[in-house]
mmCIF file as Biopython writes it, N, C-alpha, C and O atoms, coordinates in Angstrom:
data_model
#
loop_
_atom_site.group_PDB
_atom_site.id
_atom_site.type_symbol
_atom_site.label_atom_id
_atom_site.label_alt_id
_atom_site.label_comp_id
_atom_site.label_asym_id
_atom_site.label_entity_id
_atom_site.label_seq_id
_atom_site.pdbx_PDB_ins_code
_atom_site.Cartn_x
_atom_site.Cartn_y
_atom_site.Cartn_z
_atom_site.occupancy
_atom_site.B_iso_or_equiv
_atom_site.auth_seq_id
_atom_site.auth_asym_id
_atom_site.pdbx_PDB_model_num
ATOM 1   N N  . MET A ? 1  ? 0.837  -1.205 0.000   1.0 0.0 1  A 1 
ATOM 2   C CA . MET A ? 1  ? 0.000  0.000  0.000   1.0 0.0 1  A 1 
ATOM 3   C C  . MET A ? 1  ? 0.872  1.255  0.000   1.0 0.0 1  A 1 
ATOM 4   O O  . MET A ? 1  ? 0.659  2.181  -0.783  1.0 0.0 1  A 1 
ATOM 5   N N  . VAL A ? 2  ? 1.875  1.262  0.915   1.0 0.0 2  A 1 
ATOM 6   C CA . VAL A ? 2  ? 2.733  2.444  1.029   1.0 0.0 2  A 1 
ATOM 7   C C  . VAL A ? 2  ? 3.529  2.639  -0.259  1.0 0.0 2  A 1 
ATOM 8   O O  . VAL A ? 2  ? 3.667  3.762  -0.744  1.0 0.0 2  A 1 
ATOM 9   N N  . GLU A ? 3  ? 4.051  1.548  -0.807  1.0 0.0 3  A 1 
ATOM 10  C CA . GLU A ? 3  ? 4.845  1.658  -2.034  1.0 0.0 3  A 1 
ATOM 11  C C  . GLU A ? 3  ? 4.014  2.243  -3.171  1.0 0.0 3  A 1 
ATOM 12  O O  . GLU A ? 3  ? 4.495  3.071  -3.944  1.0 0.0 3  A 1 
ATOM 13  N N  . ALA A ? 4  ? 2.770  1.805  -3.262  1.0 0.0 4  A 1 
ATOM 14  C CA . ALA A ? 4  ? 1.899  2.297  -4.329  1.0 0.0 4  A 1 
ATOM 15  C C  . ALA A ? 4  ? 1.668  3.794  -4.176  1.0 0.0 4  A 1 
ATOM 16  O O  . ALA A ? 4  ? 1.718  4.538  -5.156  1.0 0.0 4  A 1 
ATOM 17  N N  . SER A ? 5  ? 1.416  4.235  -2.945  1.0 0.0 5  A 1 
ATOM 18  C CA . SER A ? 5  ? 1.144  5.664  -2.743  1.0 0.0 5  A 1 
ATOM 19  C C  . SER A ? 5  ? 2.389  6.493  -3.033  1.0 0.0 5  A 1 
ATOM 20  O O  . SER A ? 5  ? 2.292  7.601  -3.561  1.0 0.0 5  A 1 
ATOM 21  N N  . ILE A ? 6  ? 3.554  5.960  -2.691  1.0 0.0 6  A 1 
ATOM 22  C CA . ILE A ? 6  ? 4.799  6.683  -2.970  1.0 0.0 6  A 1 
ATOM 23  C C  . ILE A ? 6  ? 4.994  6.811  -4.477  1.0 0.0 6  A 1 
ATOM 24  O O  . ILE A ? 6  ? 5.350  7.881  -4.970  1.0 0.0 6  A 1 
ATOM 25  N N  . SER A ? 7  ? 4.765  5.737  -5.199  1.0 0.0 7  A 1 
ATOM 26  C CA . SER A ? 7  ? 4.948  5.793  -6.653  1.0 0.0 7  A 1 
ATOM 27  C C  . SER A ? 7  ? 3.905  6.707  -7.285  1.0 0.0 7  A 1 
ATOM 28  O O  . SER A ? 7  ? 4.188  7.383  -8.275  1.0 0.0 7  A 1 
ATOM 29  N N  . ASP A ? 8  ? 2.690  6.732  -6.713  1.0 0.0 8  A 1 
ATOM 30  C CA . ASP A ? 8  ? 1.667  7.648  -7.222  1.0 0.0 8  A 1 
ATOM 31  C C  . ASP A ? 8  ? 2.115  9.089  -7.050  1.0 0.0 8  A 1 
ATOM 32  O O  . ASP A ? 8  ? 2.019  9.897  -7.974  1.0 0.0 8  A 1 
ATOM 33  N N  . VAL A ? 9  ? 2.603  9.400  -5.859  1.0 0.0 9  A 1 
ATOM 34  C CA . VAL A ? 9  ? 3.076  10.760 -5.588  1.0 0.0 9  A 1 
ATOM 35  C C  . VAL A ? 9  ? 4.252  11.087 -6.496  1.0 0.0 9  A 1 
ATOM 36  O O  . VAL A ? 9  ? 4.372  12.209 -6.987  1.0 0.0 9  A 1 
ATOM 37  N N  . TRP A ? 10 ? 5.121  10.104 -6.718  1.0 0.0 10 A 1 
ATOM 38  C CA . TRP A ? 10 ? 6.318  10.317 -7.530  1.0 0.0 10 A 1 
ATOM 39  C C  . TRP A ? 10 ? 5.944  10.562 -8.986  1.0 0.0 10 A 1 
ATOM 40  O O  . TRP A ? 10 ? 6.589  11.357 -9.670  1.0 0.0 10 A 1 
ATOM 41  N N  . SER A ? 11 ? 4.898  9.879  -9.465  1.0 0.0 11 A 1 
ATOM 42  C CA . SER A ? 11 ? 4.532  9.989  -10.881 1.0 0.0 11 A 1 
ATOM 43  C C  . SER A ? 11 ? 3.614  11.179 -11.140 1.0 0.0 11 A 1 
ATOM 44  O O  . SER A ? 11 ? 3.415  11.565 -12.292 1.0 0.0 11 A 1 
ATOM 45  N N  . LEU A ? 12 ? 3.055  11.759 -10.091 1.0 0.0 12 A 1 
ATOM 46  C CA . LEU A ? 12 ? 2.131  12.877 -10.277 1.0 0.0 12 A 1 
ATOM 47  C C  . LEU A ? 12 ? 2.795  14.060 -10.972 1.0 0.0 12 A 1 
ATOM 48  O O  . LEU A ? 12 ? 2.227  14.581 -11.932 1.0 0.0 12 A 1 
ATOM 49  N N  . PRO A ? 13 ? 3.976  14.513 -10.532 1.0 0.0 13 A 1 
ATOM 50  C CA . PRO A ? 13 ? 4.623  15.624 -11.242 1.0 0.0 13 A 1 
ATOM 51  C C  . PRO A ? 13 ? 4.897  15.304 -12.704 1.0 0.0 13 A 1 
ATOM 52  O O  . PRO A ? 13 ? 4.773  16.176 -13.565 1.0 0.0 13 A 1 
ATOM 53  N N  . LEU A ? 14 ? 5.268  14.060 -12.990 1.0 0.0 14 A 1 
ATOM 54  C CA . LEU A ? 14 ? 5.526  13.667 -14.373 1.0 0.0 14 A 1 
ATOM 55  C C  . LEU A ? 14 ? 4.252  13.760 -15.196 1.0 0.0 14 A 1 
ATOM 56  O O  . LEU A ? 14 ? 4.264  14.236 -16.331 1.0 0.0 14 A 1 
ATOM 57  N N  . ARG A ? 15 ? 3.137  13.293 -14.600 1.0 0.0 15 A 1 
ATOM 58  C CA . ARG A ? 15 ? 1.870  13.353 -15.330 1.0 0.0 15 A 1 
ATOM 59  C C  . ARG A ? 15 ? 1.452  14.799 -15.567 1.0 0.0 15 A 1 
ATOM 60  O O  . ARG A ? 15 ? 0.972  15.147 -16.645 1.0 0.0 15 A 1 
ATOM 61  N N  . LEU A ? 16 ? 1.640  15.638 -14.551 1.0 0.0 16 A 1 
ATOM 62  C CA . LEU A ? 16 ? 1.296  17.055 -14.704 1.0 0.0 16 A 1 
ATOM 63  C C  . LEU A ? 16 ? 2.159  17.693 -15.785 1.0 0.0 16 A 1 
ATOM 64  O O  . LEU A ? 16 ? 1.680  18.497 -16.585 1.0 0.0 16 A 1 
ATOM 65  N N  . LYS A ? 17 ? 3.446  17.322 -15.796 1.0 0.0 17 A 1 
ATOM 66  C CA . LYS A ? 17 ? 4.361  17.881 -16.793 1.0 0.0 17 A 1 
ATOM 67  C C  . LYS A ? 17 ? 3.939  17.444 -18.191 1.0 0.0 17 A 1 
ATOM 68  O O  . LYS A ? 17 ? 3.911  18.256 -19.115 1.0 0.0 17 A 1 
ATOM 69  N N  . ASN A ? 18 ? 3.610  16.157 -18.347 1.0 0.0 18 A 1 
ATOM 70  C CA . ASN A ? 18 ? 3.191  15.658 -19.657 1.0 0.0 18 A 1 
ATOM 71  C C  . ASN A ? 18 ? 1.921  16.360 -20.108 1.0 0.0 18 A 1 
ATOM 72  O O  . ASN A ? 18 ? 1.780  16.715 -21.279 1.0 0.0 18 A 1 
ATOM 73  N N  . LYS A ? 19 ? 0.987  16.560 -19.166 1.0 0.0 19 A 1 
ATOM 74  C CA . LYS A ? 19 ? -0.266 17.233 -19.498 1.0 0.0 19 A 1 
ATOM 75  C C  . LYS A ? 19 ? 0.017  18.665 -19.936 1.0 0.0 19 A 1 
ATOM 76  O O  . LYS A ? 19 ? -0.551 19.150 -20.915 1.0 0.0 19 A 1 
ATOM 77  N N  . ALA A ? 20 ? 0.897  19.330 -19.204 1.0 0.0 20 A 1 
ATOM 78  C CA . ALA A ? 20 ? 1.231  20.714 -19.545 1.0 0.0 20 A 1 
ATOM 79  C C  . ALA A ? 20 ? 1.904  20.777 -20.912 1.0 0.0 20 A 1 
ATOM 80  O O  . ALA A ? 20 ? 1.632  21.684 -21.699 1.0 0.0 20 A 1 
ATOM 81  N N  . LEU A ? 21 ? 2.786  19.813 -21.198 1.0 0.0 21 A 1 
ATOM 82  C CA . LEU A ? 21 ? 3.472  19.795 -22.485 1.0 0.0 21 A 1 
ATOM 83  C C  . LEU A ? 21 ? 2.475  19.572 -23.613 1.0 0.0 21 A 1 
ATOM 84  O O  . LEU A ? 21 ? 2.563  20.211 -24.662 1.0 0.0 21 A 1 
ATOM 85  N N  . LEU A ? 22 ? 1.521  18.660 -23.397 1.0 0.0 22 A 1 
ATOM 86  C CA . LEU A ? 22 ? 0.511  18.402 -24.422 1.0 0.0 22 A 1 
ATOM 87  C C  . LEU A ? 22 ? -0.329 19.643 -24.670 1.0 0.0 22 A 1 
ATOM 88  O O  . LEU A ? 22 ? -0.603 19.998 -25.816 1.0 0.0 22 A 1 
ATOM 89  N N  . GLU A ? 23 ? -0.742 20.311 -23.578 1.0 0.0 23 A 1 
ATOM 90  C CA . GLU A ? 23 ? -1.567 21.503 -23.734 1.0 0.0 23 A 1 
ATOM 91  C C  . GLU A ? 23 ? -0.781 22.608 -24.431 1.0 0.0 23 A 1 
ATOM 92  O O  . GLU A ? 23 ? -1.322 23.334 -25.265 1.0 0.0 23 A 1 
ATOM 93  N N  . MET A ? 24 ? 0.503  22.732 -24.082 1.0 0.0 24 A 1 
ATOM 94  C CA . MET A ? 24 ? 1.336  23.745 -24.710 1.0 0.0 24 A 1 
ATOM 95  C C  . MET A ? 24 ? 1.479  23.450 -26.201 1.0 0.0 24 A 1 
ATOM 96  O O  . MET A ? 24 ? 1.420  24.355 -27.034 1.0 0.0 24 A 1 
ATOM 97  N N  . LYS A ? 25 ? 1.670  22.166 -26.524 1.0 0.0 25 A 1 
ATOM 98  C CA . LYS A ? 25 ? 1.845  21.775 -27.917 1.0 0.0 25 A 1 
ATOM 99  C C  . LYS A ? 25 ? 0.586  22.088 -28.717 1.0 0.0 25 A 1 
ATOM 100 O O  . LYS A ? 25 ? 0.664  22.667 -29.800 1.0 0.0 25 A 1 
ATOM 101 N N  . SER A ? 26 ? -0.575 21.705 -28.183 1.0 0.0 26 A 1 
ATOM 102 C CA . SER A ? 26 ? -1.818 21.946 -28.911 1.0 0.0 26 A 1 
ATOM 103 C C  . SER A ? 26 ? -2.091 23.438 -29.020 1.0 0.0 26 A 1 
ATOM 104 O O  . SER A ? 26 ? -2.610 23.903 -30.035 1.0 0.0 26 A 1 
ATOM 105 N N  . PHE A ? 27 ? -1.741 24.198 -27.972 1.0 0.0 27 A 1 
ATOM 106 C CA . PHE A ? 27 ? -1.937 25.645 -28.018 1.0 0.0 27 A 1 
ATOM 107 C C  . PHE A ? 27 ? -1.023 26.272 -29.062 1.0 0.0 27 A 1 
ATOM 108 O O  . PHE A ? 27 ? -1.422 27.189 -29.780 1.0 0.0 27 A 1 
ATOM 109 N N  . THR A ? 28 ? 0.217  25.765 -29.139 1.0 0.0 28 A 1 
ATOM 110 C CA . THR A ? 28 ? 1.160  26.282 -30.131 1.0 0.0 28 A 1 
ATOM 111 C C  . THR A ? 28 ? 0.661  25.989 -31.538 1.0 0.0 28 A 1 
ATOM 112 O O  . THR A ? 28 ? 0.728  26.849 -32.417 1.0 0.0 28 A 1 
ATOM 113 N N  . ILE A ? 29 ? 0.157  24.768 -31.753 1.0 0.0 29 A 1 
ATOM 114 C CA . ILE A ? 29 ? -0.374 24.391 -33.065 1.0 0.0 29 A 1 
ATOM 115 C C  . ILE A ? 29 ? -1.564 25.278 -33.414 1.0 0.0 29 A 1 
ATOM 116 O O  . ILE A ? 29 ? -1.674 25.770 -34.537 1.0 0.0 29 A 1 
ATOM 117 N N  . TRP A ? 30 ? -2.456 25.479 -32.438 1.0 0.0 30 A 1 
ATOM 118 C CA . TRP A ? 30 ? -3.629 26.319 -32.672 1.0 0.0 30 A 1 
ATOM 119 C C  . TRP A ? 30 ? -3.204 27.744 -32.982 1.0 0.0 30 A 1 
ATOM 120 O O  . TRP A ? 30 ? -3.735 28.368 -33.901 1.0 0.0 30 A 1 
ATOM 121 N N  . GLY A ? 31 ? -2.241 28.265 -32.211 1.0 0.0 31 A 1 
ATOM 122 C CA . GLY A ? 31 ? -1.762 29.628 -32.430 1.0 0.0 31 A 1 
ATOM 123 C C  . GLY A ? 31 ? -1.121 29.773 -33.799 1.0 0.0 31 A 1 
ATOM 124 O O  . GLY A ? 31 ? -1.335 30.769 -34.491 1.0 0.0 31 A 1 
ATOM 125 N N  . THR A ? 32 ? -0.332 28.777 -34.189 1.0 0.0 32 A 1 
ATOM 126 C CA . THR A ? 32 ? 0.329  28.823 -35.491 1.0 0.0 32 A 1 
ATOM 127 C C  . THR A ? 32 ? -0.702 28.818 -36.609 1.0 0.0 32 A 1 
ATOM 128 O O  . THR A ? 32 ? -0.582 29.582 -37.567 1.0 0.0 32 A 1 
ATOM 129 N N  . GLU A ? 33 ? -1.724 27.955 -36.494 1.0 0.0 33 A 1 
ATOM 130 C CA . GLU A ? 33 ? -2.772 27.898 -37.511 1.0 0.0 33 A 1 
ATOM 131 C C  . GLU A ? 33 ? -3.522 29.219 -37.572 1.0 0.0 33 A 1 
ATOM 132 O O  . GLU A ? 33 ? -3.859 29.703 -38.652 1.0 0.0 33 A 1 
ATOM 133 N N  . THR A ? 34 ? -3.783 29.803 -36.395 1.0 0.0 34 A 1 
ATOM 134 C CA . THR A ? 34 ? -4.521 31.064 -36.345 1.0 0.0 34 A 1 
ATOM 135 C C  . THR A ? 34 ? -3.731 32.180 -37.014 1.0 0.0 34 A 1 
ATOM 136 O O  . THR A ? 34 ? -4.292 33.025 -37.711 1.0 0.0 34 A 1 
ATOM 137 N N  . ILE A ? 35 ? -2.416 32.171 -36.790 1.0 0.0 35 A 1 
ATOM 138 C CA . ILE A ? 35 ? -1.573 33.236 -37.339 1.0 0.0 35 A 1 
ATOM 139 C C  . ILE A ? 35 ? -1.380 33.049 -38.843 1.0 0.0 35 A 1 
ATOM 140 O O  . ILE A ? 35 ? -1.440 34.014 -39.604 1.0 0.0 35 A 1 
ATOM 141 N N  . PHE A ? 36 ? -1.149 31.810 -39.269 1.0 0.0 36 A 1 
ATOM 142 C CA . PHE A ? 36 ? -0.741 31.583 -40.649 1.0 0.0 36 A 1 
ATOM 143 C C  . PHE A ? 36 ? -1.899 31.321 -41.600 1.0 0.0 36 A 1 
ATOM 144 O O  . PHE A ? 36 ? -1.734 31.481 -42.810 1.0 0.0 36 A 1 
ATOM 145 N N  . SER A ? 37 ? -3.067 30.923 -41.098 1.0 0.0 37 A 1 
ATOM 146 C CA . SER A ? 37 ? -4.164 30.608 -42.017 1.0 0.0 37 A 1 
ATOM 147 C C  . SER A ? 37 ? -4.588 31.814 -42.854 1.0 0.0 37 A 1 
ATOM 148 O O  . SER A ? 37 ? -4.845 31.641 -44.045 1.0 0.0 37 A 1 
ATOM 149 N N  . PRO A ? 38 ? -4.677 33.034 -42.298 1.0 0.0 38 A 1 
ATOM 150 C CA . PRO A ? 38 ? -5.021 34.177 -43.160 1.0 0.0 38 A 1 
ATOM 151 C C  . PRO A ? 38 ? -3.962 34.430 -44.229 1.0 0.0 38 A 1 
ATOM 152 O O  . PRO A ? 38 ? -4.285 34.823 -45.350 1.0 0.0 38 A 1 
ATOM 153 N N  . ILE A ? 39 ? -2.695 34.202 -43.877 1.0 0.0 39 A 1 
ATOM 154 C CA . ILE A ? 39 ? -1.611 34.420 -44.839 1.0 0.0 39 A 1 
ATOM 155 C C  . ILE A ? 39 ? -1.684 33.372 -45.945 1.0 0.0 39 A 1 
ATOM 156 O O  . ILE A ? 39 ? -1.527 33.688 -47.124 1.0 0.0 39 A 1 
ATOM 157 N N  . LEU A ? 40 ? -1.926 32.111 -45.551 1.0 0.0 40 A 1 
ATOM 158 C CA . LEU A ? 40 ? -1.943 31.027 -46.527 1.0 0.0 40 A 1 
ATOM 159 C C  . LEU A ? 40 ? -3.167 31.121 -47.427 1.0 0.0 40 A 1 
ATOM 160 O O  . LEU A ? 40 ? -3.115 30.702 -48.583 1.0 0.0 40 A 1 
ATOM 161 N N  . GLU A ? 41 ? -4.265 31.666 -46.914 1.0 0.0 41 A 1 
ATOM 162 C CA . GLU A ? 41 ? -5.490 31.734 -47.714 1.0 0.0 41 A 1 
ATOM 163 C C  . GLU A ? 41 ? -5.380 32.767 -48.828 1.0 0.0 41 A 1 
ATOM 164 O O  . GLU A ? 41 ? -6.073 32.663 -49.841 1.0 0.0 41 A 1 
ATOM 165 N N  . LYS A ? 42 ? -4.521 33.755 -48.650 1.0 0.0 42 A 1 
ATOM 166 C CA . LYS A ? 42 ? -4.399 34.809 -49.669 1.0 0.0 42 A 1 
ATOM 167 C C  . LYS A ? 42 ? -3.713 34.272 -50.917 1.0 0.0 42 A 1 
ATOM 168 O O  . LYS A ? 42 ? -3.521 35.011 -51.882 1.0 0.0 42 A 1 
#
């Protein structure tokens, strides 16, 4: 039980980091599309 909780606590920052990286990536893709789509459409 204790080992599981320790590993859960240990993996939580990693999961948060991965989630943040995914959100940043999707936001960057969205931002890039928003910026470049008007240019590409011309």
